[in-house]
N, C-alpha and C positions, 0 to 999 in steps of 0.2 A: 113765482119768481118773476121779476120784471126783466125786461130786455136789458136795461142798463146795469143790472146786478150780475149778469152773466159775463164770464171772461170772453174776450174775443177769440174766435176760432183760430187755431194755429194755421199759419199759411202752409199750403201744400208746396213741397219742393217742386221746382220746375223740372220737367223732364227735358233733357238736352236736345230738343228738336231744333235743328238749325233752320234758319230762315231759307225760303226757296231761293233767294238771291245768292246767299252764301253757298248753298249747295250747287247752284248753277256755275258759280265762279270756280269752285273746286273741280267740278267735272270738266269745265272748259280748260282749266289749267292742265289737268291730267291728259285730256285729249291732245292738247298742244304738245305736251311732252312726248306722247306716244307717236304723234305725227313726225316730230323732229327725229326721234329714234329711227323710225321707218325711213326717213329721208337720208339719214346717214348710212343706212344699209343698202338702199337701192338706187340712190341718185348719184350720178356722176357729174351733174350739171350745176351743182351749187344750189342756191335757193330757187325753188320752183313751187308752183301752186299745189294745194292739197290733192286735187283731182289727179294730177300727174303722178304724185307720190303714191297714191292708193293704186292707180293703174299699174305702175311699175312693180309694186309689192305683189299684186295679184298675179302678174305675169311671172314674177320670180317664183312664187309659190307653185304655179302650174309647172314651171320648168323643174323645180325640185321634185314634184310628184312624178314627172316623167322619168327623172333620174332614178328615183326609188324603184319604179317599175322595171327599168332596164336592169338594175342590179338584182332585183328579185328574180327576174327571168334568167339570170346567168348570162346576160349579153356582154358582160365585161369580165375578162380574166386578167389577173395580174401575174406576171412572170418575172422572176429575178434574172437580171442580165448582168453578167460579170462586167466589171468596170473596164476590162481590156477590150471588150467588143461593144461598148456603149457609146454611140456617136454623140449623145447629148452631154457627155462629160466635158466636151470642149467648151461648153457654155458655163460650166460651174467650177472647173478645177484646172490647175496647172498640170500639164502633162508633156511628155517628151515628143520630139519631132516625129518619130515613127508613128506614134499614136495619132498625131495631127494628120499625117498622110492617110492613115487608115480611116479616120473619121471623114476626111474630105472625100475619099473615094466611096465610102459608104453612102454619103449624101450626094454623090454625083457632082461634086464641086471640082472645077478645074483650077489648077495651080498656075499662077502667072509667072 
């Protein structure tokens, strides 16, 4: 059989290997999105550089680990305080004058 008599070999389907440039662009975009998300979580100063954002994120994670440690050791206890003896109510609720006087004395505030 001659070469010209044979049918051309079927083309192999291309395996979807993205180009290195496309892969880099996608990774870069994902990284940018994640840095932006971190910035929204840890930064109070608006737009800052990536180094500062990562530093703040690391410090915040360290702080959270410390808090978990304190909670695991039982260093914090929660107690229910009835609203009639809770001085912080004056910051969140409307209450009678007697309660205001009680809260003021509890916080050592002097009335003018």
